[in-house]
KOLMIKOL-59915 format. One line per 3 residues: number of its first residue (from 1); their letters; for each residue z, y, x of C-alpha. Coordinates in nm, 2 decimals. Example, Ala and Ser with C-alpha at 12.3 -4.5 7.8 and 13.67 -1.06 7.14 Angstrom:
! residues 2
1	as	0.78,-0.45,1.23 ~ 0.71,-0.11,1.37
END
This chain:
! residues 546
1	mtk	-0.01,0.01,0.02 ~ -0.13,0.33,0.15 ~ 0.12,0.62,0.13
4	qqp	0.00,0.89,-0.07 ~ -0.05,1.21,0.12 ~ 0.10,1.55,-0.02
7	rpa	-0.12,1.79,-0.17 ~ -0.15,2.09,-0.03 ~ 0.00,2.41,-0.17
10	err	-0.23,2.62,-0.36 ~ -0.29,2.96,-0.21 ~ -0.23,3.24,-0.47
13	grp	-0.42,3.56,-0.55 ~ -0.84,3.61,-0.44 ~ -0.98,3.40,-0.16
16	rst	-1.00,3.56,0.15 ~ -1.35,3.72,0.23 ~ -1.54,3.65,0.54
19	gnl	-1.82,3.80,0.75 ~ -1.96,3.86,1.08 ~ -1.65,4.11,1.20
22	hcd	-1.34,4.00,1.39 ~ -1.02,4.13,1.31 ~ -0.82,4.12,1.64
25	rcg	-0.50,4.11,1.48 ~ -0.50,3.82,1.23 ~ -0.77,3.66,1.43
28	rdc	-0.97,3.62,1.13 ~ -1.33,3.68,1.02 ~ -1.37,3.95,0.78
31	nri	-1.69,4.16,0.62 ~ -1.54,4.51,0.69 ~ -1.29,4.65,0.94
34	aar	-1.05,4.86,0.77 ~ -0.96,5.07,1.08 ~ -1.04,5.12,1.44
37	wpd	-0.74,5.20,1.65 ~ -0.76,5.22,2.04 ~ -0.64,4.89,2.11
40	rdl	-0.77,4.71,1.85 ~ -0.97,4.69,1.47 ~ -0.78,4.59,1.14
43	cgi	-0.88,4.41,0.85 ~ -0.79,4.55,0.50 ~ -0.51,4.29,0.49
46	cft	-0.38,4.36,0.83 ~ -0.43,4.75,0.78 ~ -0.20,4.72,0.45
49	aat	0.05,4.52,0.63 ~ 0.10,4.77,0.90 ~ 0.12,5.08,0.70
52	ntr	0.37,4.96,0.48 ~ 0.63,4.85,0.77 ~ 0.89,5.07,0.81
55	gtc	1.18,5.11,1.07 ~ 1.32,5.26,1.36 ~ 1.06,5.30,1.65
58	pgc	1.20,5.10,1.99 ~ 1.01,5.39,2.18 ~ 1.10,5.74,2.02
61	gvd	1.41,5.62,1.81 ~ 1.31,5.74,1.51 ~ 1.27,5.59,1.16
64	rml	0.96,5.62,0.99 ~ 0.63,5.41,0.96 ~ 0.54,5.15,1.25
67	pgl	0.18,5.05,1.23 ~ 0.09,5.00,1.58 ~ 0.25,4.71,1.79
70	dtq	0.37,4.73,2.16 ~ 0.28,4.51,2.45 ~ 0.58,4.25,2.31
73	grs	0.47,4.26,1.99 ~ 0.73,4.46,1.83 ~ 0.62,4.75,1.57
76	icv	0.60,5.09,1.73 ~ 0.52,5.43,1.55 ~ 0.17,5.65,1.56
79	eca	0.24,5.82,1.85 ~ 0.40,5.57,2.09 ~ 0.09,5.34,1.99
82	gip	-0.17,5.63,2.06 ~ -0.33,5.62,1.67 ~ -0.50,5.91,1.63
85	tqf	-0.43,5.87,1.24 ~ -0.23,6.12,1.04 ~ -0.03,5.96,0.72
88	hcg	0.13,6.24,0.60 ~ 0.07,6.27,0.24 ~ -0.10,6.60,0.13
91	tcr	0.12,6.69,-0.16 ~ 0.49,6.57,-0.07 ~ 0.43,6.57,0.30
94	eeq	0.57,6.25,0.40 ~ 0.47,5.98,0.59 ~ 0.30,5.72,0.33
97	pry	0.00,5.50,0.30 ~ -0.26,5.71,0.17 ~ -0.38,5.61,-0.18
100	rkg	-0.65,5.82,-0.31 ~ -0.78,6.12,-0.17 ~ -0.51,6.20,0.11
103	tca	-0.22,6.15,-0.11 ~ 0.00,5.83,-0.14 ~ 0.06,5.66,-0.42
106	rcs	0.40,5.81,-0.58 ~ 0.21,6.13,-0.59 ~ -0.13,6.00,-0.75
109	lri	0.12,5.85,-1.02 ~ 0.28,6.16,-1.08 ~ -0.06,6.33,-1.13
112	dla	-0.16,6.03,-1.36 ~ 0.15,6.08,-1.55 ~ 0.13,6.43,-1.62
115	gll	-0.23,6.42,-1.74 ~ -0.09,6.20,-2.03 ~ 0.25,6.32,-2.11
118	ipd	0.22,6.68,-2.03 ~ -0.13,6.78,-2.11 ~ -0.08,7.14,-2.20
121	gaa	0.19,7.20,-1.95 ~ 0.50,7.23,-2.18 ~ 0.69,6.92,-2.07
124	kpt	0.91,6.78,-2.40 ~ 1.25,6.63,-2.29 ~ 1.11,6.26,-2.39
127	ama	0.82,6.28,-2.15 ~ 0.98,6.42,-1.87 ~ 1.26,6.15,-1.89
130	lle	0.96,5.90,-1.91 ~ 0.80,6.07,-1.64 ~ 1.07,6.04,-1.39
133	slv	1.20,5.68,-1.46 ~ 0.84,5.59,-1.42 ~ 0.76,5.76,-1.03
136	tad	1.09,5.66,-0.92 ~ 1.00,5.28,-0.92 ~ 1.04,5.08,-0.62
139	rpe	0.66,5.02,-0.65 ~ 0.40,5.29,-0.75 ~ 0.13,5.09,-0.74
142	sii	0.27,4.86,-1.01 ~ 0.30,5.13,-1.23 ~ -0.07,5.28,-1.14
145	twm	-0.20,4.90,-1.25 ~ -0.01,4.88,-1.55 ~ -0.14,5.20,-1.67
148	rhp	-0.47,5.07,-1.66 ~ -0.40,4.89,-2.01 ~ -0.56,5.10,-2.29
151	gvi	-0.27,5.04,-2.50 ~ -0.07,5.20,-2.24 ~ -0.26,5.53,-2.22
154	dvl	-0.26,5.56,-2.58 ~ 0.11,5.54,-2.61 ~ 0.21,5.77,-2.31
157	tql	-0.08,6.00,-2.48 ~ 0.07,5.98,-2.81 ~ 0.42,6.09,-2.70
160	gsg	0.30,6.35,-2.47 ~ 0.08,6.52,-2.77 ~ 0.37,6.47,-3.02
163	tls	0.25,6.26,-3.22 ~ 0.49,5.97,-3.17 ~ 0.81,6.06,-3.23
166	pth	1.05,5.89,-3.01 ~ 1.21,5.69,-3.30 ~ 1.27,5.29,-3.32
169	eaf	1.10,5.36,-3.67 ~ 0.77,5.48,-3.51 ~ 0.74,5.23,-3.22
172	dal	0.82,4.96,-3.47 ~ 0.48,5.08,-3.68 ~ 0.30,5.05,-3.37
175	ppg	0.08,4.72,-3.30 ~ 0.35,4.52,-3.11 ~ 0.28,4.43,-2.79
178	rhm	0.45,4.39,-2.43 ~ 0.34,4.73,-2.27 ~ 0.50,4.92,-2.60
181	ehi	0.84,4.72,-2.57 ~ 0.87,4.82,-2.21 ~ 0.80,5.17,-2.28
184	rai	1.07,5.11,-2.55 ~ 1.31,5.00,-2.31 ~ 1.26,5.27,-2.05
187	lid	1.32,5.53,-2.31 ~ 1.67,5.33,-2.41 ~ 1.79,5.30,-2.06
190	tgq	1.72,5.69,-2.02 ~ 1.90,5.75,-2.32 ~ 1.60,5.92,-2.52
193	lpp	1.65,5.61,-2.78 ~ 1.96,5.44,-2.93 ~ 2.00,5.10,-2.80
196	rdd	2.01,4.81,-3.07 ~ 1.97,4.45,-3.13 ~ 1.61,4.35,-3.09
199	ala	1.69,4.03,-3.18 ~ 1.74,4.15,-3.54 ~ 1.48,4.42,-3.60
202	rfe	1.23,4.11,-3.51 ~ 1.41,3.90,-3.75 ~ 1.36,4.14,-4.03
205	rwl	0.95,4.18,-3.97 ~ 0.92,3.80,-3.90 ~ 1.11,3.76,-4.25
208	adk	0.90,4.01,-4.42 ~ 0.60,3.81,-4.29 ~ 0.72,3.46,-4.37
211	lap	0.81,3.56,-4.76 ~ 0.47,3.77,-4.79 ~ 0.24,3.46,-4.85
214	itd	0.46,3.30,-5.12 ~ 0.35,3.40,-5.48 ~ 0.55,3.16,-5.68
217	atm	0.83,3.30,-5.82 ~ 1.06,2.95,-5.83 ~ 0.95,2.89,-5.43
220	rrp	1.03,3.28,-5.35 ~ 1.37,3.36,-5.53 ~ 1.60,3.11,-5.39
223	veq	1.44,3.13,-5.02 ~ 1.47,3.53,-5.03 ~ 1.82,3.48,-5.17
226	far	1.92,3.25,-4.89 ~ 1.75,3.45,-4.63 ~ 1.87,3.79,-4.75
229	whh	2.21,3.73,-4.86 ~ 2.34,3.42,-4.64 ~ 2.16,3.49,-4.33
232	lrs	2.04,3.88,-4.28 ~ 2.40,4.00,-4.41 ~ 2.61,3.75,-4.15
235	irk	2.37,3.87,-3.87 ~ 2.39,4.24,-3.98 ~ 2.77,4.21,-4.00
238	rss	2.81,4.04,-3.64 ~ 2.53,4.29,-3.46 ~ 2.60,4.54,-3.21
241	adt	2.40,4.75,-2.99 ~ 2.56,4.59,-2.66 ~ 2.48,4.20,-2.78
244	tsq	2.17,4.01,-2.90 ~ 2.15,3.79,-3.22 ~ 1.89,3.57,-3.02
247	aat	2.11,3.24,-3.12 ~ 2.16,3.31,-3.47 ~ 1.82,3.46,-3.53
250	hna	1.68,3.15,-3.42 ~ 1.89,2.92,-3.65 ~ 1.82,3.13,-3.93
253	kqe	1.46,3.12,-3.87 ~ 1.46,2.74,-3.84 ~ 1.64,2.68,-4.17
256	ita	1.45,2.94,-4.35 ~ 1.15,2.74,-4.27 ~ 1.28,2.41,-4.35
259	ait	1.38,2.56,-4.69 ~ 1.02,2.66,-4.78 ~ 0.87,2.35,-4.64
262	fla	1.14,2.17,-4.85 ~ 1.04,2.36,-5.15 ~ 0.66,2.28,-5.09
265	wlt	0.70,1.91,-5.09 ~ 0.96,1.91,-5.39 ~ 0.65,2.12,-5.60
268	dda	0.36,1.92,-5.45 ~ 0.49,1.56,-5.41 ~ 0.78,1.52,-5.64
271	nht	0.64,1.75,-5.91 ~ 1.02,1.91,-5.92 ~ 1.15,2.24,-5.85
274	lst	1.48,2.35,-5.72 ~ 1.67,2.38,-6.06 ~ 1.51,1.98,-6.14
277	ctq	1.57,1.86,-5.84 ~ 1.79,1.54,-5.79 ~ 1.94,1.33,-5.53
280	sdi	1.68,1.11,-5.51 ~ 1.43,1.38,-5.40 ~ 1.71,1.47,-5.12
283	drw	1.71,1.13,-4.99 ~ 1.38,1.08,-5.00 ~ 1.28,1.40,-4.80
286	lss	1.56,1.35,-4.55 ~ 1.45,0.93,-4.50 ~ 1.09,1.00,-4.45
289	gpt	1.09,1.27,-4.21 ~ 1.22,1.38,-3.90 ~ 1.57,1.48,-3.82
292	trf	1.48,1.85,-3.82 ~ 1.50,1.81,-4.20 ~ 1.86,1.82,-4.20
295	nir	1.82,2.17,-4.14 ~ 1.77,2.19,-4.54 ~ 2.17,2.10,-4.58
298	tfi	2.29,2.51,-4.55 ~ 2.04,2.62,-4.80 ~ 2.10,2.32,-5.06
301	ifa	2.51,2.41,-5.01 ~ 2.40,2.79,-5.06 ~ 2.17,2.67,-5.39
304	vde	2.49,2.48,-5.53 ~ 2.72,2.72,-5.46 ~ 2.49,2.98,-5.67
307	rls	2.42,2.75,-5.96 ~ 2.07,2.76,-5.85 ~ 2.05,2.38,-5.84
310	ppl	2.28,2.08,-5.97 ~ 2.51,1.92,-5.76 ~ 2.32,1.79,-5.42
313	vvp	2.45,1.69,-5.11 ~ 2.32,1.65,-4.78 ~ 2.51,1.46,-4.52
316	hrs	2.58,1.61,-4.20 ~ 2.36,1.54,-3.91 ~ 2.53,1.45,-3.61
319	ars	2.38,1.55,-3.29 ~ 2.31,1.35,-2.99 ~ 2.59,1.42,-2.75
322	srr	2.58,1.44,-2.38 ~ 2.77,1.30,-2.09 ~ 3.00,1.56,-1.95
325	ltp	2.97,1.70,-1.58 ~ 3.19,1.49,-1.33 ~ 3.31,1.69,-1.00
328	edr	3.01,1.49,-0.82 ~ 2.77,1.62,-1.04 ~ 2.90,1.95,-1.00
331	fdg	2.91,1.94,-0.62 ~ 2.57,1.80,-0.61 ~ 2.41,2.07,-0.86
334	irn	2.58,2.36,-0.64 ~ 2.43,2.18,-0.28 ~ 2.07,2.18,-0.47
337	cle	2.12,2.52,-0.53 ~ 2.23,2.64,-0.23 ~ 2.00,2.45,-0.01
340	ntt	1.66,2.39,-0.23 ~ 1.40,2.68,-0.16 ~ 1.18,2.53,-0.42
343	ipv	1.35,2.69,-0.67 ~ 1.34,3.05,-0.76 ~ 1.65,3.25,-0.67
346	str	1.68,3.36,-1.00 ~ 1.71,3.04,-1.13 ~ 1.95,2.93,-0.86
349	vaa	2.19,3.21,-0.92 ~ 2.21,3.17,-1.27 ~ 2.25,2.78,-1.21
352	lll	2.58,2.87,-0.97 ~ 2.73,3.13,-1.19 ~ 2.72,2.82,-1.46
355	llf	2.83,2.55,-1.24 ~ 3.12,2.77,-1.05 ~ 3.23,3.00,-1.31
358	aqp	3.19,2.81,-1.62 ~ 2.98,3.11,-1.77 ~ 2.75,3.03,-2.08
361	lsr	2.39,3.15,-2.03 ~ 2.39,3.44,-2.30 ~ 2.69,3.59,-2.05
364	vcs	2.48,3.53,-1.74 ~ 2.15,3.70,-1.88 ~ 2.36,4.03,-2.00
367	ltt	2.50,4.09,-1.69 ~ 2.41,4.37,-1.53 ~ 2.40,4.51,-1.16
370	dav	2.74,4.70,-1.21 ~ 2.90,4.35,-1.26 ~ 2.83,4.33,-0.86
373	qre	3.07,4.52,-0.60 ~ 3.06,4.49,-0.24 ~ 3.40,4.52,-0.12
376	png	3.54,4.53,0.24 ~ 3.62,4.13,0.24 ~ 3.29,4.02,0.06
379	mti	3.14,4.04,-0.25 ~ 3.29,4.03,-0.60 ~ 3.15,3.99,-0.95
382	tfd	3.32,4.13,-1.27 ~ 3.26,3.90,-1.61 ~ 3.59,4.05,-1.80
385	aqp	3.80,4.27,-1.64 ~ 3.90,4.10,-1.33 ~ 3.66,4.07,-1.01
388	nel	3.61,3.73,-0.87 ~ 3.54,3.67,-0.51 ~ 3.23,3.52,-0.44
391	pal	3.19,3.25,-0.17 ~ 2.95,3.39,0.14 ~ 2.63,3.19,0.11
394	fat	2.64,3.27,-0.28 ~ 2.69,3.62,-0.22 ~ 2.37,3.59,0.04
397	lid	2.20,3.44,-0.24 ~ 2.25,3.73,-0.47 ~ 2.17,3.95,-0.21
400	qhl	1.83,3.77,-0.21 ~ 1.81,3.80,-0.58 ~ 1.89,4.22,-0.59
403	ahr	1.61,4.26,-0.31 ~ 1.35,4.09,-0.50 ~ 1.41,4.09,-0.87
406	spa	1.14,4.19,-1.10 ~ 1.26,4.47,-1.30 ~ 1.35,4.69,-0.96
409	rtr	0.99,4.71,-0.90 ~ 0.86,4.86,-1.20 ~ 1.12,5.14,-1.33
412	nad	1.45,5.28,-1.12 ~ 1.75,5.18,-1.30 ~ 2.11,5.18,-1.14
415	hsp	2.30,5.02,-1.46 ~ 2.00,4.76,-1.56 ~ 2.03,4.41,-1.61
418	lgl	2.04,4.20,-1.34 ~ 1.69,4.04,-1.39 ~ 1.79,3.68,-1.46
421	srr	1.57,3.64,-1.76 ~ 1.31,3.92,-1.66 ~ 1.43,4.12,-1.94
424	qgr	1.40,4.50,-1.88 ~ 1.65,4.77,-2.11 ~ 1.82,4.57,-2.30
427	pph	2.05,4.25,-2.30 ~ 1.85,3.97,-2.25 ~ 1.88,3.63,-2.40
430	hpq	1.91,3.26,-2.28 ~ 1.60,3.09,-2.42 ~ 1.39,3.29,-2.18
433	lsa	1.60,3.17,-1.91 ~ 1.66,2.78,-2.04 ~ 1.31,2.78,-2.11
436	hpd	1.20,2.83,-1.74 ~ 0.81,2.78,-1.68 ~ 0.89,2.46,-1.46
439	prt	1.20,2.31,-1.58 ~ 1.17,2.05,-1.31 ~ 1.26,2.32,-1.08
442	wpq	1.63,2.33,-1.24 ~ 1.90,2.16,-1.04 ~ 1.95,1.80,-1.22
445	ptr	2.27,1.65,-1.09 ~ 2.26,1.28,-1.03 ~ 2.33,1.03,-1.28
448	hpk	2.61,0.79,-1.24 ~ 2.58,0.48,-1.49 ~ 2.90,0.38,-1.68
451	pgp	3.01,0.02,-1.56 ~ 3.00,-0.25,-1.84 ~ 2.77,-0.32,-2.10
454	rrp	2.61,-0.01,-2.28 ~ 2.68,-0.02,-2.68 ~ 2.36,0.06,-2.88
457	rhr	2.33,0.42,-2.99 ~ 2.25,0.47,-3.34 ~ 2.06,0.74,-3.48
460	har	2.18,0.90,-3.82 ~ 1.78,0.94,-3.92 ~ 1.73,0.55,-3.84
463	ttr	2.03,0.39,-4.00 ~ 1.97,0.60,-4.36 ~ 1.64,0.49,-4.38
466	rrt	1.75,0.14,-4.30 ~ 2.00,0.17,-4.59 ~ 1.77,0.34,-4.82
469	lrl	1.54,0.05,-4.77 ~ 1.80,-0.24,-4.80 ~ 1.90,-0.10,-5.13
472	qlp	1.55,-0.12,-5.28 ~ 1.48,-0.45,-5.17 ~ 1.56,-0.75,-5.40
475	rhh	1.82,-1.01,-5.35 ~ 1.79,-1.37,-5.48 ~ 2.12,-1.54,-5.62
478	ktr	2.17,-1.80,-5.35 ~ 2.16,-1.54,-5.09 ~ 2.42,-1.33,-5.24
481	qre	2.65,-1.67,-5.32 ~ 2.58,-1.72,-4.97 ~ 2.69,-1.40,-4.85
484	rsr	2.99,-1.40,-5.05 ~ 3.08,-1.71,-4.92 ~ 3.06,-1.60,-4.58
487	vrs	3.28,-1.32,-4.60 ~ 3.56,-1.50,-4.80 ~ 3.58,-1.72,-4.51
490	lhs	3.58,-1.46,-4.21 ~ 3.92,-1.41,-4.16 ~ 4.24,-1.65,-4.32
493	rpp	4.45,-1.34,-4.26 ~ 4.46,-1.06,-4.46 ~ 4.22,-0.80,-4.26
496	ris	4.24,-0.40,-4.23 ~ 3.99,-0.22,-4.48 ~ 3.85,0.12,-4.45
499	vnr	3.64,0.24,-4.74 ~ 3.41,0.52,-4.69 ~ 3.26,0.63,-5.02
502	wph	2.93,0.90,-5.07 ~ 2.81,1.05,-5.38 ~ 2.62,0.88,-5.70
505	sad	2.28,0.76,-5.66 ~ 1.99,0.91,-5.85 ~ 1.94,0.64,-6.08
508	ggk	2.35,0.62,-6.19 ~ 2.37,0.29,-6.12 ~ 2.39,0.16,-6.43
511	els	2.14,-0.11,-6.37 ~ 2.27,-0.24,-6.06 ~ 2.51,-0.52,-6.08
514	sqi	2.79,-0.54,-5.89 ~ 2.67,-0.67,-5.52 ~ 2.81,-0.77,-5.20
517	rpd	2.60,-0.82,-4.91 ~ 2.66,-0.75,-4.53 ~ 2.54,-0.46,-4.36
520	sda	2.41,-0.62,-4.02 ~ 2.32,-0.31,-3.86 ~ 2.69,-0.18,-3.87
523	cds	2.84,-0.47,-3.78 ~ 3.03,-0.56,-3.47 ~ 2.90,-0.88,-3.27
526	ras	3.27,-0.99,-3.19 ~ 3.49,-1.00,-3.52 ~ 3.42,-0.71,-3.77
529	rtv	3.19,-0.71,-4.08 ~ 3.06,-0.43,-4.28 ~ 2.99,-0.48,-4.64
532	vil	2.82,-0.25,-4.92 ~ 2.93,-0.27,-5.27 ~ 2.72,-0.11,-5.54
535	ssg	2.92,-0.05,-5.87 ~ 2.95,0.19,-6.16 ~ 2.68,0.42,-5.97
538	has	2.93,0.43,-5.67 ~ 2.86,0.32,-5.30 ~ 3.17,0.22,-5.06
541	ain	3.10,0.09,-4.70 ~ 3.43,-0.16,-4.66 ~ 3.48,-0.22,-4.28
544	fse	3.64,-0.60,-4.20 ~ 3.79,-0.63,-3.86 ~ 4.04,-0.79,-3.66
END
């Protein structure tokens, strides 16, 4: 068996162009020489890297641009390298790479923004705050590229002319888009817009769009009451400007969608409405589909309480439980986060906050840069009131994240989110962090199997379907006699009995005679038996064990 060779890493960006010319700094062939300096010729990539190198010149000791190289390969300034080109901006007179007509990228950005936000020379407070926030960004080239979007130009032009008022209602009336949400986030960050719960606002728009296609009054009325008086009222009561209702709105969307799907099925397949729905319809709905159909439980409870339906019961679905992390699992995860450089730094920081300080993702994503403080003895992070000291390796990882986090590249904000979920100007929500583009990059702790035989795990939906089919199967009288005799001879001593009852069946149980038969799915292999007794419309599960 031949060993499979690893695939080469894919190079991002445009492929390098080749030509007949040669770059003296990188040694590659190119089709254009960007600069001809006394010592060597530079291609475009090397010229950009050279003009963006800054530091203290080892020759003159001045902190400035270091585009040249000395004989030892160290970066030096223009005068020490003998480069005749001057890189001072014609507007701000600072030594910066030229971007357009002798001006640097920051001055070019200011000129472009002034033409959109201050067309008549009279600056409005909102336009000036937005202009200064964008101009002082860490990378003005990114803002210039972002401004090429037609939607960005349209929104900035409307803000500058005054046709778009700086209110949330005016922004909500615009076509949705990430560019518009980014501008709204900057205005919130600069104090021109009041903060709000964006998840609640998105949920209100989603609810209006979800209810619009429903024309049947028998379907729309209970769904609208359930959505507005149960979910929307509860979310509004708990919402605040400093938190996000993402988890609550996500759960509400699931339950509202499940209720609409159930009512449509009830009308088309069962020929019933919510007011004429029976328990048999509920059982058929739950047993003939995936476990997500149990999301109608809250809707049925609400309908029964508001007398929109007869008494109905949807059993509670027990979710699959996951094994808790052991100390060995935590240590393996921490070691993986510190050593595995293939994982994004933001994901490693979030995972370490979860593993070291047991902080939920909702709180991790809402952290701001103010929570991280550098003390004489090291770095601390504050979650509530008491600062917590960070280990040295973790502090180094946070420094790397703060230096390269994405929000710092497109705007300037001291009190900005820590950037763990790539949200800007408002508290982020954890699904963006948990739903990472590549889930395999999350640290996976080592799973240690438990010793001994593993008991089978029964899923609620599968057990319900089996029990429903078993109730519908005809039983022969000899089979019943054989099962009765088996139950009688199970034990000679009196057994312990536990009885669990569930609601009436749909048919009332009048035509069902008293039956006793073993439930083989729930039987223990050693010394216990479970039988099902159907009588007078009630069903009881009795467990006989030693």
